[in-house]
PDB file of N, CA, C, O and CB in Angstrom:
ATOM      1  N   MET A   1       9.174  44.181 207.759  1.00  0.00           N
ATOM      2  CA  MET A   1       8.747  45.534 207.941  1.00  0.00           C
ATOM      3  C   MET A   1       9.296  46.369 206.811  1.00  0.00           C
ATOM      4  O   MET A   1      10.353  46.065 206.259  1.00  0.00           O
ATOM      5  CB  MET A   1       9.187  46.075 209.296  1.00  0.00           C
ATOM      6  N   LEU A   2       8.578  47.423 206.466  1.00  0.00           N
ATOM      7  CA  LEU A   2       9.010  48.372 205.455  1.00  0.00           C
ATOM      8  C   LEU A   2       9.375  49.661 206.161  1.00  0.00           C
ATOM      9  O   LEU A   2       8.547  50.261 206.847  1.00  0.00           O
ATOM     10  CB  LEU A   2       7.909  48.607 204.375  1.00  0.00           C
ATOM     11  N   VAL A   3      10.605  50.080 205.993  1.00  0.00           N
ATOM     12  CA  VAL A   3      11.070  51.345 206.557  1.00  0.00           C
ATOM     13  C   VAL A   3      11.051  52.340 205.404  1.00  0.00           C
ATOM     14  O   VAL A   3      11.900  52.292 204.515  1.00  0.00           O
ATOM     15  CB  VAL A   3      12.521  51.219 207.216  1.00  0.00           C
ATOM     16  N   GLU A   4      10.079  53.238 205.429  1.00  0.00           N
ATOM     17  CA  GLU A   4       9.861  54.127 204.288  1.00  0.00           C
ATOM     18  C   GLU A   4      10.886  55.251 204.198  1.00  0.00           C
ATOM     19  O   GLU A   4      11.176  55.725 203.100  1.00  0.00           O
ATOM     20  CB  GLU A   4       8.481  54.718 204.362  1.00  0.00           C
ATOM     21  N   THR A   5      11.430  55.679 205.302  1.00  0.00           N
ATOM     22  CA  THR A   5      12.466  56.719 205.291  1.00  0.00           C
ATOM     23  C   THR A   5      13.621  56.255 206.178  1.00  0.00           C
ATOM     24  O   THR A   5      13.690  56.584 207.362  1.00  0.00           O
ATOM     25  CB  THR A   5      11.896  58.105 205.785  1.00  0.00           C
ATOM     26  N   ARG A   6      14.515  55.491 205.579  1.00  0.00           N
ATOM     27  CA  ARG A   6      15.638  54.942 206.331  1.00  0.00           C
ATOM     28  C   ARG A   6      16.465  56.016 207.008  1.00  0.00           C
ATOM     29  O   ARG A   6      16.924  55.832 208.135  1.00  0.00           O
ATOM     30  CB  ARG A   6      16.516  54.129 205.424  1.00  0.00           C
ATOM     31  N   SER A   7      16.658  57.141 206.327  1.00  0.00           N
ATOM     32  CA  SER A   7      17.500  58.197 206.890  1.00  0.00           C
ATOM     33  C   SER A   7      16.929  58.745 208.190  1.00  0.00           C
ATOM     34  O   SER A   7      17.684  59.206 209.047  1.00  0.00           O
ATOM     35  CB  SER A   7      17.666  59.326 205.888  1.00  0.00           C
ATOM     36  N   GLU A   8      15.620  58.704 208.351  1.00  0.00           N
ATOM     37  CA  GLU A   8      14.986  59.231 209.560  1.00  0.00           C
ATOM     38  C   GLU A   8      14.746  58.154 210.614  1.00  0.00           C
ATOM     39  O   GLU A   8      14.808  58.444 211.809  1.00  0.00           O
ATOM     40  CB  GLU A   8      13.674  59.891 209.205  1.00  0.00           C
ATOM     41  N   ALA A   9      14.475  56.927 210.201  1.00  0.00           N
ATOM     42  CA  ALA A   9      14.025  55.896 211.135  1.00  0.00           C
ATOM     43  C   ALA A   9      15.085  54.859 211.493  1.00  0.00           C
ATOM     44  O   ALA A   9      14.902  54.113 212.455  1.00  0.00           O
ATOM     45  CB  ALA A   9      12.847  55.201 210.564  1.00  0.00           C
ATOM     46  N   ALA A  10      16.169  54.791 210.760  1.00  0.00           N
ATOM     47  CA  ALA A  10      17.127  53.688 210.926  1.00  0.00           C
ATOM     48  C   ALA A  10      17.677  53.574 212.339  1.00  0.00           C
ATOM     49  O   ALA A  10      17.767  52.468 212.872  1.00  0.00           O
ATOM     50  CB  ALA A  10      18.272  53.858 209.967  1.00  0.00           C
ATOM     51  N   ALA A  11      18.041  54.669 212.949  1.00  0.00           N
ATOM     52  CA  ALA A  11      18.637  54.606 214.286  1.00  0.00           C
ATOM     53  C   ALA A  11      17.648  54.042 215.307  1.00  0.00           C
ATOM     54  O   ALA A  11      18.018  53.204 216.129  1.00  0.00           O
ATOM     55  CB  ALA A  11      19.108  56.000 214.726  1.00  0.00           C
ATOM     56  N   ARG A  12      16.416  54.488 215.262  1.00  0.00           N
ATOM     57  CA  ARG A  12      15.407  54.012 216.223  1.00  0.00           C
ATOM     58  C   ARG A  12      15.045  52.548 215.948  1.00  0.00           C
ATOM     59  O   ARG A  12      14.873  51.765 216.883  1.00  0.00           O
ATOM     60  CB  ARG A  12      14.134  54.897 216.158  1.00  0.00           C
ATOM     61  N   VAL A  13      14.929  52.178 214.661  1.00  0.00           N
ATOM     62  CA  VAL A  13      14.647  50.787 214.311  1.00  0.00           C
ATOM     63  C   VAL A  13      15.768  49.891 214.839  1.00  0.00           C
ATOM     64  O   VAL A  13      15.504  48.843 215.428  1.00  0.00           O
ATOM     65  CB  VAL A  13      14.491  50.624 212.770  1.00  0.00           C
ATOM     66  N   GLN A  14      17.011  50.303 214.628  1.00  0.00           N
ATOM     67  CA  GLN A  14      18.146  49.512 215.094  1.00  0.00           C
ATOM     68  C   GLN A  14      18.133  49.377 216.615  1.00  0.00           C
ATOM     69  O   GLN A  14      18.435  48.309 217.148  1.00  0.00           O
ATOM     70  CB  GLN A  14      19.463  50.144 214.632  1.00  0.00           C
ATOM     71  N   GLU A  15      17.787  50.446 217.307  1.00  0.00           N
ATOM     72  CA  GLU A  15      17.711  50.409 218.768  1.00  0.00           C
ATOM     73  C   GLU A  15      16.683  49.381 219.248  1.00  0.00           C
ATOM     74  O   GLU A  15      16.939  48.632 220.191  1.00  0.00           O
ATOM     75  CB  GLU A  15      17.359  51.797 219.315  1.00  0.00           C
ATOM     76  N   ILE A  16      15.535  49.352 218.602  1.00  0.00           N
ATOM     77  CA  ILE A  16      14.486  48.396 218.964  1.00  0.00           C
ATOM     78  C   ILE A  16      14.918  46.969 218.642  1.00  0.00           C
ATOM     79  O   ILE A  16      14.719  46.063 219.451  1.00  0.00           O
ATOM     80  CB  ILE A  16      13.176  48.731 218.230  1.00  0.00           C
ATOM     81  N   LEU A  17      15.505  46.765 217.469  1.00  0.00           N
ATOM     82  CA  LEU A  17      15.946  45.427 217.096  1.00  0.00           C
ATOM     83  C   LEU A  17      17.042  44.921 218.030  1.00  0.00           C
ATOM     84  O   LEU A  17      17.092  43.731 218.341  1.00  0.00           O
ATOM     85  CB  LEU A  17      16.442  45.419 215.655  1.00  0.00           C
ATOM     86  N   THR A  18      17.908  45.807 218.472  1.00  0.00           N
ATOM     87  CA  THR A  18      18.943  45.427 219.424  1.00  0.00           C
ATOM     88  C   THR A  18      18.321  45.032 220.762  1.00  0.00           C
ATOM     89  O   THR A  18      18.741  44.057 221.384  1.00  0.00           O
ATOM     90  CB  THR A  18      19.944  46.578 219.618  1.00  0.00           C
ATOM     91  N   LYS A  19      17.322  45.791 221.200  1.00  0.00           N
ATOM     92  CA  LYS A  19      16.637  45.505 222.461  1.00  0.00           C
ATOM     93  C   LYS A  19      16.037  44.102 222.457  1.00  0.00           C
ATOM     94  O   LYS A  19      16.047  43.417 223.480  1.00  0.00           O
ATOM     95  CB  LYS A  19      15.540  46.544 222.719  1.00  0.00           C
ATOM     96  N   TYR A  20      15.511  43.672 221.301  1.00  0.00           N
ATOM     97  CA  TYR A  20      14.873  42.358 221.187  1.00  0.00           C
ATOM     98  C   TYR A  20      15.759  41.359 220.442  1.00  0.00           C
ATOM     99  O   TYR A  20      15.258  40.396 219.862  1.00  0.00           O
ATOM    100  CB  TYR A  20      13.527  42.488 220.477  1.00  0.00           C
ATOM    101  N   GLY A  21      17.060  41.586 220.456  1.00  0.00           N
ATOM    102  CA  GLY A  21      17.998  40.749 219.708  1.00  0.00           C
ATOM    103  C   GLY A  21      17.925  39.271 220.039  1.00  0.00           C
ATOM    104  O   GLY A  21      18.150  38.431 219.167  1.00  0.00           O
ATOM    105  N   CYS A  22      17.613  38.940 221.283  1.00  0.00           N
ATOM    106  CA  CYS A  22      17.529  37.524 221.673  1.00  0.00           C
ATOM    107  C   CYS A  22      16.289  36.840 221.099  1.00  0.00           C
ATOM    108  O   CYS A  22      16.182  35.615 221.140  1.00  0.00           O
ATOM    109  CB  CYS A  22      17.524  37.399 223.195  1.00  0.00           C
ATOM    110  N   ASN A  23      15.353  37.625 220.566  1.00  0.00           N
ATOM    111  CA  ASN A  23      14.144  37.070 219.953  1.00  0.00           C
ATOM    112  C   ASN A  23      14.240  37.006 218.427  1.00  0.00           C
ATOM    113  O   ASN A  23      13.323  36.516 217.768  1.00  0.00           O
ATOM    114  CB  ASN A  23      12.935  37.900 220.354  1.00  0.00           C
ATOM    115  N   ILE A  24      15.336  37.493 217.871  1.00  0.00           N
ATOM    116  CA  ILE A  24      15.493  37.518 216.416  1.00  0.00           C
ATOM    117  C   ILE A  24      16.434  36.400 216.003  1.00  0.00           C
ATOM    118  O   ILE A  24      17.634  36.449 216.271  1.00  0.00           O
ATOM    119  CB  ILE A  24      16.026  38.896 215.927  1.00  0.00           C
ATOM    120  N   ARG A  25      15.871  35.392 215.347  1.00  0.00           N
ATOM    121  CA  ARG A  25      16.663  34.252 214.874  1.00  0.00           C
ATOM    122  C   ARG A  25      17.346  34.609 213.552  1.00  0.00           C
ATOM    123  O   ARG A  25      18.522  34.304 213.357  1.00  0.00           O
ATOM    124  CB  ARG A  25      15.768  32.989 214.702  1.00  0.00           C
ATOM    125  N   THR A  26      16.608  35.255 212.646  1.00  0.00           N
ATOM    126  CA  THR A  26      17.135  35.621 211.338  1.00  0.00           C
ATOM    127  C   THR A  26      16.703  37.046 211.009  1.00  0.00           C
ATOM    128  O   THR A  26      15.570  37.444 211.279  1.00  0.00           O
ATOM    129  CB  THR A  26      16.652  34.629 210.243  1.00  0.00           C
ATOM    130  N   ARG A  27      17.624  37.803 210.422  1.00  0.00           N
ATOM    131  CA  ARG A  27      17.322  39.179 209.998  1.00  0.00           C
ATOM    132  C   ARG A  27      17.926  39.369 208.615  1.00  0.00           C
ATOM    133  O   ARG A  27      19.108  39.105 208.396  1.00  0.00           O
ATOM    134  CB  ARG A  27      17.885  40.251 211.022  1.00  0.00           C
ATOM    135  N   LEU A  28      17.090  39.835 207.679  1.00  0.00           N
ATOM    136  CA  LEU A  28      17.544  40.070 206.316  1.00  0.00           C
ATOM    137  C   LEU A  28      17.082  41.458 205.888  1.00  0.00           C
ATOM    138  O   LEU A  28      15.885  41.744 205.888  1.00  0.00           O
ATOM    139  CB  LEU A  28      17.006  38.972 205.342  1.00  0.00           C
ATOM    140  N   GLY A  29      18.012  42.304 205.531  1.00  0.00           N
ATOM    141  CA  GLY A  29      17.683  43.655 205.091  1.00  0.00           C
ATOM    142  C   GLY A  29      17.862  43.795 203.591  1.00  0.00           C
ATOM    143  O   GLY A  29      18.869  43.358 203.033  1.00  0.00           O
ATOM    144  N   LEU A  30      16.882  44.404 202.941  1.00  0.00           N
ATOM    145  CA  LEU A  30      16.907  44.604 201.489  1.00  0.00           C
ATOM    146  C   LEU A  30      16.604  46.064 201.169  1.00  0.00           C
ATOM    147  O   LEU A  30      15.764  46.686 201.818  1.00  0.00           O
ATOM    148  CB  LEU A  30      15.886  43.666 200.781  1.00  0.00           C
ATOM    149  N   HIS A  31      17.282  46.601 200.179  1.00  0.00           N
ATOM    150  CA  HIS A  31      16.951  47.928 199.678  1.00  0.00           C
ATOM    151  C   HIS A  31      17.321  48.007 198.208  1.00  0.00           C
ATOM    152  O   HIS A  31      18.138  47.230 197.712  1.00  0.00           O
ATOM    153  CB  HIS A  31      17.676  49.030 200.490  1.00  0.00           C
ATOM    154  N   THR A  32      16.713  48.949 197.532  1.00  0.00           N
ATOM    155  CA  THR A  32      16.950  49.128 196.107  1.00  0.00           C
ATOM    156  C   THR A  32      18.092  50.110 195.889  1.00  0.00           C
ATOM    157  O   THR A  32      18.153  51.154 196.538  1.00  0.00           O
ATOM    158  CB  THR A  32      15.675  49.617 195.399  1.00  0.00           C
ATOM    159  N   LEU A  33      18.975  49.780 194.995  1.00  0.00           N
ATOM    160  CA  LEU A  33      20.034  50.711 194.630  1.00  0.00           C
ATOM    161  C   LEU A  33      19.528  51.615 193.515  1.00  0.00           C
ATOM    162  O   LEU A  33      19.182  51.151 192.428  1.00  0.00           O
ATOM    163  CB  LEU A  33      21.323  49.954 194.192  1.00  0.00           C
ATOM    164  N   GLU A  34      19.490  52.896 193.796  1.00  0.00           N
ATOM    165  CA  GLU A  34      19.090  53.879 192.801  1.00  0.00           C
ATOM    166  C   GLU A  34      20.298  54.774 192.553  1.00  0.00           C
ATOM    167  O   GLU A  34      20.655  55.600 193.393  1.00  0.00           O
ATOM    168  CB  GLU A  34      17.834  54.712 193.269  1.00  0.00           C
ATOM    169  N   ALA A  35      20.915  54.602 191.401  1.00  0.00           N
ATOM    170  CA  ALA A  35      22.148  55.327 191.092  1.00  0.00           C
ATOM    171  C   ALA A  35      21.940  56.818 191.292  1.00  0.00           C
ATOM    172  O   ALA A  35      20.894  57.332 190.895  1.00  0.00           O
ATOM    173  CB  ALA A  35      22.607  55.039 189.649  1.00  0.00           C
ATOM    174  N   PRO A  36      22.858  57.520 191.873  1.00  0.00           N
ATOM    175  CA  PRO A  36      24.137  57.036 192.394  1.00  0.00           C
ATOM    176  C   PRO A  36      24.081  56.657 193.864  1.00  0.00           C
ATOM    177  O   PRO A  36      25.121  56.355 194.449  1.00  0.00           O
ATOM    178  CB  PRO A  36      25.193  58.079 192.193  1.00  0.00           C
ATOM    179  N   GLU A  37      22.908  56.661 194.484  1.00  0.00           N
ATOM    180  CA  GLU A  37      22.792  56.405 195.918  1.00  0.00           C
ATOM    181  C   GLU A  37      21.836  55.248 196.197  1.00  0.00           C
ATOM    182  O   GLU A  37      21.120  54.791 195.306  1.00  0.00           O
ATOM    183  CB  GLU A  37      22.318  57.665 196.647  1.00  0.00           C
ATOM    184  N   CYS A  38      21.835  54.786 197.437  1.00  0.00           N
ATOM    185  CA  CYS A  38      20.869  53.785 197.883  1.00  0.00           C
ATOM    186  C   CYS A  38      19.497  54.429 198.046  1.00  0.00           C
ATOM    187  O   CYS A  38      19.388  55.626 198.312  1.00  0.00           O
ATOM    188  CB  CYS A  38      21.325  53.131 199.211  1.00  0.00           C
ATOM    189  N   SER A  39      18.474  53.635 197.886  1.00  0.00           N
ATOM    190  CA  SER A  39      17.109  54.091 198.115  1.00  0.00           C
ATOM    191  C   SER A  39      16.933  54.438 199.588  1.00  0.00           C
ATOM    192  O   SER A  39      17.602  53.866 200.448  1.00  0.00           O
ATOM    193  CB  SER A  39      16.083  53.014 197.678  1.00  0.00           C
ATOM    194  N   ASN A  40      16.047  55.360 199.874  1.00  0.00           N
ATOM    195  CA  ASN A  40      15.757  55.736 201.256  1.00  0.00           C
ATOM    196  C   ASN A  40      14.709  54.817 201.871  1.00  0.00           C
ATOM    197  O   ASN A  40      14.312  55.007 203.021  1.00  0.00           O
ATOM    198  CB  ASN A  40      15.285  57.186 201.324  1.00  0.00           C
ATOM    199  N   CYS A  41      14.260  53.822 201.110  1.00  0.00           N
ATOM    200  CA  CYS A  41      13.245  52.876 201.567  1.00  0.00           C
ATOM    201  C   CYS A  41      13.902  51.502 201.698  1.00  0.00           C
ATOM    202  O   CYS A  41      14.679  51.099 200.833  1.00  0.00           O
ATOM    203  CB  CYS A  41      12.020  52.829 200.582  1.00  0.00           C
ATOM    204  N   GLY A  42      13.593  50.790 202.770  1.00  0.00           N
ATOM    205  CA  GLY A  42      14.204  49.480 202.958  1.00  0.00           C
ATOM    206  C   GLY A  42      13.216  48.471 203.519  1.00  0.00           C
ATOM    207  O   GLY A  42      12.246  48.833 204.186  1.00  0.00           O
ATOM    208  N   LEU A  43      13.473  47.222 203.241  1.00  0.00           N
ATOM    209  CA  LEU A  43      12.649  46.126 203.708  1.00  0.00           C
ATOM    210  C   LEU A  43      13.494  45.263 204.642  1.00  0.00           C
ATOM    211  O   LEU A  43      14.617  44.892 204.298  1.00  0.00           O
ATOM    212  CB  LEU A  43      12.085  45.293 202.513  1.00  0.00           C
ATOM    213  N   ILE A  44      12.962  44.943 205.816  1.00  0.00           N
ATOM    214  CA  ILE A  44      13.653  44.071 206.766  1.00  0.00           C
ATOM    215  C   ILE A  44      12.750  42.884 207.065  1.00  0.00           C
ATOM    216  O   ILE A  44      11.611  43.047 207.502  1.00  0.00           O
ATOM    217  CB  ILE A  44      14.028  44.839 208.080  1.00  0.00           C
ATOM    218  N   LEU A  45      13.273  41.692 206.824  1.00  0.00           N
ATOM    219  CA  LEU A  45      12.549  40.465 207.131  1.00  0.00           C
ATOM    220  C   LEU A  45      13.126  39.875 208.408  1.00  0.00           C
ATOM    221  O   LEU A  45      14.340  39.719 208.532  1.00  0.00           O
ATOM    222  CB  LEU A  45      12.634  39.445 205.954  1.00  0.00           C
ATOM    223  N   LEU A  46      12.259  39.548 209.355  1.00  0.00           N
ATOM    224  CA  LEU A  46      12.692  38.975 210.623  1.00  0.00           C
ATOM    225  C   LEU A  46      12.042  37.620 210.837  1.00  0.00           C
ATOM    226  O   LEU A  46      10.858  37.439 210.553  1.00  0.00           O
ATOM    227  CB  LEU A  46      12.359  39.917 211.787  1.00  0.00           C
ATOM    228  N   GLU A  47      12.820  36.667 211.340  1.00  0.00           N
ATOM    229  CA  GLU A  47      12.289  35.409 211.843  1.00  0.00           C
ATOM    230  C   GLU A  47      12.451  35.478 213.352  1.00  0.00           C
ATOM    231  O   GLU A  47      13.569  35.560 213.861  1.00  0.00           O
ATOM    232  CB  GLU A  47      13.026  34.142 211.215  1.00  0.00           C
ATOM    233  N   LEU A  48      11.338  35.444 214.061  1.00  0.00           N
ATOM    234  CA  LEU A  48      11.368  35.624 215.506  1.00  0.00           C
ATOM    235  C   LEU A  48      11.268  34.296 216.238  1.00  0.00           C
ATOM    236  O   LEU A  48      10.728  33.320 215.718  1.00  0.00           O
ATOM    237  CB  LEU A  48      10.245  36.542 215.944  1.00  0.00           C
ATOM    238  N   SER A  49      11.794  34.280 217.443  1.00  0.00           N
ATOM    239  CA  SER A  49      11.671  33.133 218.336  1.00  0.00           C
ATOM    240  C   SER A  49      11.394  33.671 219.731  1.00  0.00           C
ATOM    241  O   SER A  49      11.412  34.883 219.950  1.00  0.00           O
ATOM    242  CB  SER A  49      12.962  32.235 218.312  1.00  0.00           C
ATOM    243  N   GLY A  50      11.140  32.781 220.661  1.00  0.00           N
ATOM    244  CA  GLY A  50      10.877  33.209 222.025  1.00  0.00           C
ATOM    245  C   GLY A  50       9.391  33.291 222.303  1.00  0.00           C
ATOM    246  O   GLY A  50       8.570  32.767 221.551  1.00  0.00           O
ATOM    247  N   SER A  51       9.062  33.952 223.388  1.00  0.00           N
ATOM    248  CA  SER A  51       7.668  34.011 223.820  1.00  0.00           C
ATOM    249  C   SER A  51       6.823  34.896 222.908  1.00  0.00           C
ATOM    250  O   SER A  51       7.308  35.864 222.322  1.00  0.00           O
ATOM    251  CB  SER A  51       7.588  34.518 225.249  1.00  0.00           C
ATOM    252  N   GLN A  52       5.559  34.539 222.810  1.00  0.00           N
ATOM    253  CA  GLN A  52       4.607  35.311 222.012  1.00  0.00           C
ATOM    254  C   GLN A  52       4.516  36.744 222.541  1.00  0.00           C
ATOM    255  O   GLN A  52       4.415  37.685 221.755  1.00  0.00           O
ATOM    256  CB  GLN A  52       3.212  34.639 222.026  1.00  0.00           C
ATOM    257  N   ASP A  53       4.549  36.916 223.852  1.00  0.00           N
ATOM    258  CA  ASP A  53       4.459  38.244 224.459  1.00  0.00           C
ATOM    259  C   ASP A  53       5.626  39.136 224.035  1.00  0.00           C
ATOM    260  O   ASP A  53       5.427  40.307 223.711  1.00  0.00           O
ATOM    261  CB  ASP A  53       4.421  38.125 225.983  1.00  0.00           C
ATOM    262  N   GLU A  54       6.829  38.590 224.036  1.00  0.00           N
ATOM    263  CA  GLU A  54       7.999  39.368 223.614  1.00  0.00           C
ATOM    264  C   GLU A  54       7.884  39.766 222.149  1.00  0.00           C
ATOM    265  O   GLU A  54       8.189  40.903 221.789  1.00  0.00           O
ATOM    266  CB  GLU A  54       9.293  38.566 223.843  1.00  0.00           C
ATOM    267  N   CYS A  55       7.451  38.850 221.311  1.00  0.00           N
ATOM    268  CA  CYS A  55       7.301  39.140 219.879  1.00  0.00           C
ATOM    269  C   CYS A  55       6.252  40.214 219.652  1.00  0.00           C
ATOM    270  O   CYS A  55       6.424  41.070 218.784  1.00  0.00           O
ATOM    271  CB  CYS A  55       6.925  37.869 219.105  1.00  0.00           C
ATOM    272  N   ILE A  56       5.182  40.184 220.408  1.00  0.00           N
ATOM    273  CA  ILE A  56       4.140  41.203 220.287  1.00  0.00           C
ATOM    274  C   ILE A  56       4.664  42.558 220.751  1.00  0.00           C
ATOM    275  O   ILE A  56       4.340  43.579 220.144  1.00  0.00           O
ATOM    276  CB  ILE A  56       2.895  40.804 221.102  1.00  0.00           C
ATOM    277  N   ARG A  57       5.460  42.587 221.807  1.00  0.00           N
ATOM    278  CA  ARG A  57       6.045  43.857 222.268  1.00  0.00           C
ATOM    279  C   ARG A  57       6.961  44.442 221.204  1.00  0.00           C
ATOM    280  O   ARG A  57       6.929  45.646 220.951  1.00  0.00           O
ATOM    281  CB  ARG A  57       6.827  43.653 223.583  1.00  0.00           C
ATOM    282  N   LEU A  58       7.778  43.599 220.578  1.00  0.00           N
ATOM    283  CA  LEU A  58       8.638  44.056 219.485  1.00  0.00           C
ATOM    284  C   LEU A  58       7.791  44.640 218.359  1.00  0.00           C
ATOM    285  O   LEU A  58       8.067  45.738 217.877  1.00  0.00           O
ATOM    286  CB  LEU A  58       9.513  42.897 218.954  1.00  0.00           C
ATOM    287  N   GLU A  59       6.781  43.922 217.949  1.00  0.00           N
ATOM    288  CA  GLU A  59       5.893  44.391 216.884  1.00  0.00           C
ATOM    289  C   GLU A  59       5.265  45.741 217.239  1.00  0.00           C
ATOM    290  O   GLU A  59       5.236  46.647 216.406  1.00  0.00           O
ATOM    291  CB  GLU A  59       4.792  43.354 216.615  1.00  0.00           C
ATOM    292  N   ASN A  60       4.772  45.878 218.450  1.00  0.00           N
ATOM    293  CA  ASN A  60       4.118  47.115 218.863  1.00  0.00           C
ATOM    294  C   ASN A  60       5.080  48.298 218.892  1.00  0.00           C
ATOM    295  O   ASN A  60       4.704  49.411 218.525  1.00  0.00           O
ATOM    296  CB  ASN A  60       3.489  46.936 220.227  1.00  0.00           C
ATOM    297  N   GLU A  61       6.311  48.067 219.323  1.00  0.00           N
ATOM    298  CA  GLU A  61       7.294  49.155 219.329  1.00  0.00           C
ATOM    299  C   GLU A  61       7.622  49.598 217.907  1.00  0.00           C
ATOM    300  O   GLU A  61       7.793  50.789 217.649  1.00  0.00           O
ATOM    301  CB  GLU A  61       8.577  48.719 220.055  1.00  0.00           C
ATOM    302  N   LEU A  62       7.709  48.645 216.988  1.00  0.00           N
ATOM    303  CA  LEU A  62       7.981  49.001 215.593  1.00  0.00           C
ATOM    304  C   LEU A  62       6.782  49.719 214.972  1.00  0.00           C
ATOM    305  O   LEU A  62       6.952  50.677 214.218  1.00  0.00           O
ATOM    306  CB  LEU A  62       8.328  47.742 214.774  1.00  0.00           C
ATOM    307  N   LEU A  63       5.572  49.257 215.288  1.00  0.00           N
ATOM    308  CA  LEU A  63       4.360  49.892 214.758  1.00  0.00           C
ATOM    309  C   LEU A  63       4.197  51.328 215.242  1.00  0.00           C
ATOM    310  O   LEU A  63       3.561  52.138 214.568  1.00  0.00           O
ATOM    311  CB  LEU A  63       3.137  49.084 215.149  1.00  0.00           C
ATOM    312  N   ALA A  64       4.755  51.648 216.381  1.00  0.00           N
ATOM    313  CA  ALA A  64       4.641  52.992 216.941  1.00  0.00           C
ATOM    314  C   ALA A  64       5.517  54.013 216.211  1.00  0.00           C
ATOM    315  O   ALA A  64       5.347  55.218 216.398  1.00  0.00           O
ATOM    316  CB  ALA A  64       5.008  52.965 218.408  1.00  0.00           C
ATOM    317  N   LEU A  65       6.440  53.546 215.389  1.00  0.00           N
ATOM    318  CA  LEU A  65       7.337  54.449 214.672  1.00  0.00           C
ATOM    319  C   LEU A  65       6.659  55.023 213.436  1.00  0.00           C
ATOM    320  O   LEU A  65       5.935  54.322 212.730  1.00  0.00           O
ATOM    321  CB  LEU A  65       8.625  53.723 214.277  1.00  0.00           C
ATOM    322  N   ASP A  66       6.901  56.298 213.184  1.00  0.00           N
ATOM    323  CA  ASP A  66       6.431  56.911 211.939  1.00  0.00           C
ATOM    324  C   ASP A  66       7.236  56.330 210.781  1.00  0.00           C
ATOM    325  O   ASP A  66       8.421  56.032 210.928  1.00  0.00           O
ATOM    326  CB  ASP A  66       6.564  58.475 211.987  1.00  0.00           C
ATOM    327  N   ASN A  67       6.602  56.176 209.658  1.00  0.00           N
ATOM    328  CA  ASN A  67       7.250  55.719 208.426  1.00  0.00           C
ATOM    329  C   ASN A  67       7.781  54.291 208.484  1.00  0.00           C
ATOM    330  O   ASN A  67       8.665  53.923 207.710  1.00  0.00           O
ATOM    331  CB  ASN A  67       8.372  56.636 208.093  1.00  0.00           C
ATOM    332  N   VAL A  68       7.239  53.478 209.408  1.00  0.00           N
ATOM    333  CA  VAL A  68       7.582  52.057 209.471  1.00  0.00           C
ATOM    334  C   VAL A  68       6.268  51.277 209.427  1.00  0.00           C
ATOM    335  O   VAL A  68       5.369  51.501 210.239  1.00  0.00           O
ATOM    336  CB  VAL A  68       8.424  51.711 210.775  1.00  0.00           C
ATOM    337  N   ARG A  69       6.174  50.358 208.466  1.00  0.00           N
ATOM    338  CA  ARG A  69       4.988  49.501 208.353  1.00  0.00           C
ATOM    339  C   ARG A  69       5.394  48.071 208.656  1.00  0.00           C
ATOM    340  O   ARG A  69       6.447  47.604 208.224  1.00  0.00           O
ATOM    341  CB  ARG A  69       4.339  49.604 206.933  1.00  0.00           C
ATOM    342  N   VAL A  70       4.543  47.382 209.406  1.00  0.00           N
ATOM    343  CA  VAL A  70       4.844  46.025 209.839  1.00  0.00           C
ATOM    344  C   VAL A  70       3.727  45.096 209.381  1.00  0.00           C
ATOM    345  O   VAL A  70       2.544  45.389 209.555  1.00  0.00           O
ATOM    346  CB  VAL A  70       5.022  45.957 211.378  1.00  0.00           C
ATOM    347  N   GLN A  71       4.121  43.980 208.798  1.00  0.00           N
ATOM    348  CA  GLN A  71       3.194  42.906 208.478  1.00  0.00           C
ATOM    349  C   GLN A  71       3.841  41.619 208.971  1.00  0.00           C
ATOM    350  O   GLN A  71       5.063  41.534 209.094  1.00  0.00           O
ATOM    351  CB  GLN A  71       2.867  42.846 206.929  1.00  0.00           C
ATOM    352  N   LYS A  72       3.010  40.619 209.251  1.00  0.00           N
ATOM    353  CA  LYS A  72       3.591  39.377 209.740  1.00  0.00           C
ATOM    354  C   LYS A  72       2.951  38.166 209.098  1.00  0.00           C
ATOM    355  O   LYS A  72       1.817  38.203 208.622  1.00  0.00           O
ATOM    356  CB  LYS A  72       3.457  39.291 211.236  1.00  0.00           C
ATOM    357  N   MET A  73       3.720  37.093 209.102  1.00  0.00           N
ATOM    358  CA  MET A  73       3.251  35.786 208.664  1.00  0.00           C
ATOM    359  C   MET A  73       3.437  34.849 209.838  1.00  0.00           C
ATOM    360  O   MET A  73       4.479  34.866 210.494  1.00  0.00           O
ATOM    361  CB  MET A  73       4.017  35.278 207.382  1.00  0.00           C
ATOM    362  N   VAL A  74       2.441  34.037 210.103  1.00  0.00           N
ATOM    363  CA  VAL A  74       2.523  33.066 211.174  1.00  0.00           C
ATOM    364  C   VAL A  74       2.319  31.693 210.572  1.00  0.00           C
ATOM    365  O   VAL A  74       1.328  31.451 209.883  1.00  0.00           O
ATOM    366  CB  VAL A  74       1.484  33.356 212.289  1.00  0.00           C
ATOM    367  N   PHE A  75       3.259  30.790 210.832  1.00  0.00           N
ATOM    368  CA  PHE A  75       3.189  29.439 210.304  1.00  0.00           C
ATOM    369  C   PHE A  75       2.875  28.476 211.420  1.00  0.00           C
ATOM    370  O   PHE A  75       2.771  27.272 211.185  1.00  0.00           O
ATOM    371  CB  PHE A  75       4.493  29.050 209.609  1.00  0.00           C
TER     372      PHE A  75
END
C-alpha cells in the first residue's frame, strides 16, 4: 500500500494493521529520506496469511482511508 500522507494517515493505518496482526506474516515499510526530514509518503508491503475473507476485510478497511492506495499481488 502507498500511504500518501503519513503524518495524517499513520495512526489509523497502524490501528488497522494491529487489528489484523494475526493475518500479517511479513510487513516491510519503506520511505524516502528527503533532507533534512523523512518523506511524508511511505510504502508498506504486506504478506498476508489466514482466510481470504479476513484478508479482504483488511484490504477494504485500508481502501476506505483517504490518501491510502492499495494494490495486491496474488500468487
